[in-house]
VOKE-12920 format. One line per field, with one value per residue (C-alpha): residue number from 1; residue in three letters; x, z, y. Coordinates in Angstrom, 3 decimals. Layout:
seq = (NUM;...);
type = (ALA;...);
c1 = (X;...);
c3 = (Z;...);
c2 = (Y;...);
//
This chain:
seq = (1;2;3;4;5;6;7;8;9;10;11;12;13;14;15;16;17;18;19;20;21;22;23;24;25;26;27;28;29;30;31;32;33;34;35;36;37;38;39;40;41;42;43;44;45;46;47;48;49;50;51;52;53;54;55;56;57;58;59;60;61;62;63;64;65;66;67;68;69;70;71;72;73;74;75;76;77;78;79;80;81;82;83;84;85;86;87;88;89;90;91;92;93;94;95;96;97;98;99;100;101;102;103;104;105;106;107;108;109;110;111;112;113;114;115;116;117;118;119;120;121;122;123;124;125;126;127;128;129;130;131;132;133;134;135;136;137;138;139;140;141;142;143;144;145;146;147;148;149;150;151;152;153;154;155;156;157;158;159;160;161;162;163;164;165;166;167;168;169;170;171;172;173;174;175;176;177;178;179;180;181;182;183;184;185;186;187;188;189;190;191;192;193;194;195;196;197;198;199;200;201;202;203;204;205;206;207;208;209;210;211;212;213;214;215;216;217;218;219;220;221;222;223;224;225;226;227;228;229;230;231;232;233;234;235;236;237;238;239;240;241;242;243;244;245;246;247;248;249;250;251;252;253;254;255;256;257;258;259;260;261;262;263;264;265;266;267;268;269;270;271;272;273;274;275;276;277;278;279;280;281;282;283;284;285;286;287;288;289;290;291;292;293;294;295;296;297;298;299;300;301;302;303;304;305;306;307;308;309;310;311;312;313;314;315;316;317;318;319;320;321;322;323;324;325;326;327;328;329;330;331;332;333;334;335;336;337;338;339;340;341;342;343;344;345;346;347;348;349;350;351;352;353;354;355;356;357;358;359;360;361;362;363;364;365;366;367;368;369;370;371;372;373;374;375;376);
type = (MET;SER;GLU;LYS;GLN;ILE;ARG;VAL;ALA;VAL;VAL;GLY;ALA;GLY;ARG;TRP;ALA;GLU;ARG;ALA;HIS;ILE;PRO;GLY;TRP;GLN;ARG;ASP;GLY;ARG;ALA;GLU;VAL;ALA;ALA;LEU;VAL;ASP;LEU;ASP;GLY;THR;LEU;ALA;ARG;LYS;VAL;ALA;ASP;ASP;PHE;GLY;ILE;ALA;GLN;VAL;PHE;THR;ASP;TYR;ARG;GLU;VAL;LEU;ASP;ASP;PRO;THR;ILE;ASP;VAL;VAL;ASP;VAL;ALA;SER;GLY;ASN;GLU;ALA;HIS;PHE;GLU;VAL;SER;MET;ALA;SER;LEU;GLU;ALA;GLY;LYS;HIS;VAL;LEU;CYS;GLU;LYS;PRO;VAL;HIS;HIS;ASP;ALA;ARG;GLU;THR;SER;ARG;ALA;ALA;ALA;LEU;ALA;GLU;SER;LYS;GLY;LEU;ARG;THR;LYS;LEU;GLY;PHE;THR;PHE;ARG;TYR;ALA;PRO;ALA;ILE;GLN;TYR;ALA;LYS;ASP;LEU;ILE;ASP;GLN;GLY;PHE;VAL;GLY;THR;PRO;TYR;VAL;PHE;ASN;GLY;TYR;GLU;GLN;ASN;SER;GLN;TRP;ILE;ASP;PRO;GLN;THR;PRO;LEU;ARG;GLN;PHE;GLU;HIS;THR;PRO;ALA;GLY;SER;ASP;GLU;ILE;ALA;VAL;SER;SER;ILE;GLU;GLY;TYR;GLY;ALA;PRO;ILE;ILE;ASP;ILE;MET;HIS;TRP;TRP;THR;ASN;SER;PRO;ILE;THR;ASN;VAL;VAL;GLY;THR;MET;ARG;ASN;PHE;VAL;PRO;ASP;ARG;MET;LEU;ARG;SER;THR;GLY;THR;MET;GLU;ARG;MET;ASN;ILE;ASP;ASP;GLY;ASP;MET;TRP;ILE;CYS;GLU;PHE;GLU;ASP;ASP;VAL;MET;ALA;SER;ILE;GLN;SER;SER;TYR;VAL;THR;VAL;GLY;ASN;TYR;PRO;GLY;ILE;GLU;ALA;ARG;LEU;TYR;GLY;SER;GLU;GLY;ALA;VAL;ILE;VAL;ARG;LEU;VAL;GLU;GLU;PHE;GLY;ILE;CYS;GLN;THR;ILE;LYS;THR;ALA;THR;LYS;ASP;SER;VAL;GLU;PHE;VAL;GLU;ARG;GLU;ILE;PRO;GLN;GLU;TYR;PHE;PRO;GLU;GLY;GLY;ASN;SER;ARG;GLU;PRO;TRP;PRO;PHE;LEU;PHE;TYR;SER;ASN;LEU;ILE;LYS;ASN;PHE;VAL;ASP;GLU;ILE;LEU;GLY;ASP;ALA;PRO;ALA;THR;GLN;GLY;ASP;PHE;ALA;GLN;GLY;ALA;LEU;VAL;GLN;ARG;THR;ILE;ASN;ALA;PHE;GLU;HIS;SER;TYR;ARG;GLN;ARG;ARG;TRP;VAL;ASN;PHE;SER;GLU;VAL;GLU;GLY;VAL);
c1 = (-5.647;-7.063;-4.982;-4.216;-4.644;-2.984;-4.108;-1.455;-1.329;1.435;2.684;4.198;2.984;6.268;8.095;9.615;6.197;4.859;7.812;8.441;6.278;2.736;3.404;5.318;2.426;-0.111;1.896;1.385;-2.132;-2.090;-1.823;-4.095;-2.991;-6.000;-4.894;-2.450;-1.216;0.579;0.695;-0.147;-3.742;-3.978;-0.954;-2.235;-5.602;-4.020;-1.684;-4.487;-6.684;-3.845;-3.436;-7.045;-6.480;-9.752;-8.756;-6.669;-5.454;-3.156;-2.335;-0.762;-2.301;-5.680;-4.567;-3.095;-6.600;-7.910;-7.881;-8.105;-4.704;-2.039;1.063;2.284;4.726;6.806;7.801;7.869;10.801;13.675;12.860;9.550;10.810;11.460;8.354;5.973;7.697;7.619;4.006;2.993;4.746;3.142;-0.215;0.514;1.265;3.988;6.294;8.203;10.376;12.685;16.239;17.328;14.943;17.108;20.546;21.547;21.927;20.812;17.386;17.031;17.910;15.214;12.649;13.834;13.473;9.952;8.910;10.368;8.594;5.278;5.838;5.755;7.643;9.799;11.526;14.011;14.029;17.288;16.026;19.123;19.458;16.182;17.485;17.238;20.959;21.935;19.652;21.003;24.590;23.866;22.652;25.782;27.932;26.014;26.427;30.212;30.841;33.480;34.881;36.346;35.587;38.680;37.773;34.528;34.402;31.244;30.327;27.295;28.091;26.553;26.530;23.071;24.386;27.599;25.898;25.649;22.473;20.622;18.461;19.524;17.469;19.240;18.310;18.015;21.377;23.287;22.628;23.589;26.598;28.246;32.039;32.250;31.591;28.258;27.150;25.022;26.248;27.450;24.031;21.771;23.739;26.212;23.674;22.466;25.945;26.945;23.892;25.011;28.570;27.364;24.998;27.525;30.556;28.468;31.106;31.136;32.840;35.740;37.505;36.953;38.892;38.173;37.599;34.964;35.239;33.124;33.908;31.051;30.638;27.982;24.693;21.098;19.036;15.753;13.665;14.650;15.871;18.993;22.682;23.974;27.148;26.438;29.396;28.389;30.238;29.500;32.294;33.818;35.920;36.222;38.098;36.587;38.023;36.031;36.394;36.890;39.856;37.880;38.441;36.219;36.205;33.207;32.881;29.837;29.429;27.046;29.630;31.116;30.213;27.829;24.180;21.665;21.450;25.192;25.493;28.321;29.134;32.131;33.188;36.455;37.273;39.464;37.457;35.812;34.415;31.052;30.405;26.921;26.189;22.865;23.083;20.626;22.602;21.281;17.818;19.050;19.024;21.247;23.997;25.901;29.296;31.307;34.758;36.612;40.244;40.453;38.710;39.585;37.667;34.458;31.383;27.895;25.251;21.559;19.530;17.064;13.404;12.788;14.555;12.070;8.560;5.928;6.295;9.369;12.434;15.629;14.161;11.664;12.378;14.637;12.590;9.535;11.413;13.579;10.855;8.403;10.796;11.148;7.370;6.961;9.542;7.856;4.429;5.930;7.397;4.162;2.146;4.743;5.773;9.418;12.021;13.909;13.737;16.016;16.602;14.680;15.206;17.916;19.853;19.143;20.701;23.843;24.114;23.528;26.090;28.579;27.844;28.284;31.642;32.724;31.887;33.833;36.837;36.787;36.256;39.062;41.366;42.132;41.107;38.003;37.194;33.552;33.031;33.668;30.638;27.052;25.571;26.206);
c3 = (38.413;37.032;34.693;37.183;40.582;42.500;45.824;48.417;51.570;53.980;56.201;59.354;61.337;62.976;63.034;59.552;58.056;59.697;58.709;55.165;53.644;54.298;53.744;50.577;49.110;50.141;48.486;45.084;43.803;41.742;44.819;47.742;50.955;51.281;54.157;57.045;58.604;61.912;64.469;67.055;66.147;68.545;66.995;63.489;64.295;65.796;62.842;60.373;62.075;62.025;58.256;57.281;56.228;56.078;56.578;59.367;59.641;61.931;59.349;56.044;54.309;54.435;51.977;49.612;48.967;48.036;44.227;44.525;46.258;43.645;45.810;49.105;50.900;53.376;56.193;58.887;60.930;58.954;59.986;58.053;54.858;52.815;53.850;53.169;49.904;48.485;49.505;47.979;44.694;44.597;45.024;42.024;43.883;43.098;46.118;47.816;50.611;53.135;53.028;53.228;51.463;52.872;54.500;51.829;48.359;46.747;48.349;47.238;43.702;43.973;44.849;41.915;39.547;40.808;40.196;36.681;35.860;36.855;35.197;38.565;39.699;42.805;44.699;47.593;50.283;49.027;50.206;49.469;45.762;45.382;47.053;44.465;44.854;44.201;41.154;39.796;40.327;38.482;35.467;35.548;35.647;32.741;30.756;31.123;33.745;35.602;32.450;33.055;36.681;38.785;42.486;44.449;48.192;50.112;53.726;55.838;59.268;62.189;65.959;66.375;68.648;69.974;73.392;74.612;76.535;73.247;72.678;69.698;68.172;67.722;64.680;64.740;62.985;65.437;68.837;71.978;73.769;70.671;70.689;66.945;65.438;63.631;60.643;61.609;60.503;57.077;56.279;58.014;57.215;54.543;52.047;50.765;50.013;48.445;46.208;45.154;44.578;42.106;40.421;39.961;38.977;36.601;36.400;37.540;40.921;40.960;44.361;47.908;51.145;54.463;58.165;60.877;64.443;67.596;69.320;71.854;73.091;75.787;74.678;75.737;74.130;72.921;73.528;77.203;78.320;79.764;79.003;76.984;75.168;71.502;69.438;66.220;63.570;64.647;62.334;59.161;56.105;52.704;49.430;46.137;42.676;39.432;35.884;34.572;35.957;38.978;42.687;45.646;49.411;51.683;55.346;57.538;61.267;64.164;66.163;63.960;65.185;62.798;62.042;60.563;57.941;57.370;53.700;51.598;48.064;46.058;42.517;41.026;37.342;34.478;33.895;37.186;40.527;42.293;46.048;47.490;51.215;52.627;56.131;58.080;58.772;59.358;58.086;54.810;54.150;51.050;49.125;45.906;45.020;41.834;40.517;37.240;36.361;35.148;38.193;41.187;43.850;44.759;44.181;45.476;42.797;42.982;42.485;39.609;40.622;38.178;40.628;43.423;43.942;43.221;45.710;47.290;48.615;50.562;53.812;54.053;56.462;54.511;55.097;53.557;50.689;49.627;50.070;48.080;45.144;45.686;45.635;42.578;40.723;41.723;40.655;37.336;36.846;37.712;35.368;32.603;32.695;33.716;30.989;33.109;36.355;39.215;42.773;42.344;43.948;41.400;42.532;46.104;45.391;44.045;47.146;49.465;47.587;48.071;51.810;51.872;50.092;52.622;55.447;53.782;53.416;57.092;58.292;56.090;56.508;52.776;49.446;48.144;44.450;43.875;41.761;44.881;46.704;45.856;49.320;52.931);
c2 = (53.217;56.470;58.618;61.360;59.698;56.882;55.486;54.700;52.588;53.615;50.771;52.240;55.248;56.240;59.554;59.235;58.463;61.625;63.843;62.618;59.876;61.048;64.794;63.938;61.974;64.590;67.354;65.691;66.365;63.177;60.923;60.062;58.372;56.101;53.862;53.739;50.492;49.983;47.186;49.849;50.612;53.543;55.222;54.525;56.089;59.194;59.752;59.019;61.623;64.147;63.737;63.064;59.449;57.530;53.889;52.363;48.765;46.792;44.088;45.124;42.109;43.837;46.512;43.923;42.575;46.031;46.395;50.184;50.433;51.052;51.621;50.203;52.501;50.492;52.859;50.171;48.931;47.414;43.865;43.998;45.673;42.553;40.639;43.525;44.493;40.963;40.387;43.716;42.951;39.509;41.273;43.501;46.735;49.244;49.543;52.339;50.948;52.518;51.193;48.501;46.162;43.364;43.145;40.611;42.158;38.889;39.167;42.786;41.623;38.961;41.621;43.753;40.792;40.065;43.667;43.609;40.352;41.897;45.273;47.064;50.154;50.195;52.989;52.981;55.654;57.160;60.519;62.545;61.787;63.737;66.894;69.702;70.455;66.824;66.594;69.887;68.709;65.461;67.422;69.593;66.446;64.880;68.112;67.829;70.519;68.484;66.894;63.456;62.469;61.749;61.727;61.387;62.116;61.254;61.937;61.052;62.353;64.176;64.097;62.573;59.788;61.270;61.370;57.745;58.669;59.292;56.179;54.063;51.279;47.955;45.871;42.109;41.630;43.861;42.245;44.130;42.669;41.195;40.870;41.573;44.999;44.821;46.876;49.855;53.294;52.178;50.696;53.191;56.330;55.253;53.907;57.317;58.623;55.284;55.663;59.160;57.892;55.269;57.728;60.527;58.425;56.278;53.559;49.905;49.489;47.002;46.962;48.224;48.440;50.078;49.850;50.254;51.497;51.429;54.746;54.772;51.197;51.692;53.249;53.687;50.945;52.449;49.331;48.956;52.376;50.723;51.212;48.264;47.247;48.043;46.951;48.704;50.654;54.221;55.368;53.982;54.902;53.228;53.555;52.410;51.815;51.771;50.434;53.939;55.823;57.060;56.575;57.397;57.660;57.193;58.155;57.671;58.138;58.651;60.607;63.344;66.818;68.536;69.091;66.678;65.186;65.668;64.709;66.087;64.923;66.138;65.291;66.548;66.176;67.349;70.545;71.426;70.353;70.241;70.228;69.730;69.991;68.841;70.224;72.368;75.533;79.042;78.147;76.597;72.829;72.630;74.415;73.762;75.229;74.819;75.692;75.247;74.628;78.245;79.721;77.589;79.515;77.695;79.845;79.102;78.586;79.308;76.124;76.636;76.442;73.587;71.235;71.975;70.647;73.260;76.096;74.498;76.292;75.585;76.917;74.083;71.191;68.864;65.657;67.336;68.991;66.062;63.441;65.554;65.285;61.526;61.108;63.334;61.273;58.005;59.235;60.373;56.895;55.113;57.318;56.993;60.649;60.091;59.438;56.874;54.942;55.974;54.827;51.554;48.147;47.287;50.358;49.309;45.920;47.616;49.793;46.834;44.759;47.612;47.621;43.840;44.264;46.889;44.500;41.662;43.949;44.847;41.262;39.932;42.965;43.210;44.715;42.923;42.533;43.429;40.317;38.219;39.570;38.705;39.156;38.257);
//
């Protein structure tokens, strides 16, 4: 790997790769997207031509044998995340993977341990922690703006699937027609706000309790175009306790009216409070408001330019803006320019373990001690 350049193979040529992954890499002058992989060779070729990517493959194993590829970016379907990530780490590649690495936190931990043993960097697609407003808020929190943290409230909600005719993809662990509510929203939508909760509160989680609901039982199945019974959690709420005297609530949903992406993070403390909204409204994709105990009215803050990628602003499409920051951070880490690692597979394991604990709480209808839960 040269000092100022890394070569990347993106595995998966779907919509999210086009909107976030590939543009994010290409925005950073230190990185080159050298190859694109997808089982659909025609799609891969079209997307590669659109973005000026030279090499196209239909089998990800072909890029693992290329010594000039430094990073494998796993933007495939969820069912391939773990296999491709593990194979890439075994081949000595740094790995960026969309969430989840695996539905079982123990397997995500195994991937994290493999990366550490090989001295490799990993990154999860926790897109929203890299929003400039979220990063700015984290610095304010670390500088003592809120004082001692008391309460965190996190929301990931929008009306993307409130219409049952909107096609929804079913994953292998949430079969259509099941009589038992299966995890969907809390993993697909809840994971990013759970990640921010852990990051902002900065305290070990101890206990969780909560519930899941299936508000829209019959939905259009994307793979068949037919209406099917999809018994999934399209809405859920959770309460969390921590070692420090902090408590938190988490809500995620597919069916709460509001615009995409629908993230809101709030932290209230002894000295002040911070509220960040990541919602596309009136041409703006993010806002941050703060208040203090001596001035309780919340006032919007301007986000300093240092939290944006070069030339970035809050009127850019949020997938491009936020993912550009994620990529910049990952490149900094790979090149040794970042002071610390954030959002890696170890953090992914913590988030997945939290999701697993939430599910245990719902299934058993009780508070669950976090020490009880290692995985599924």
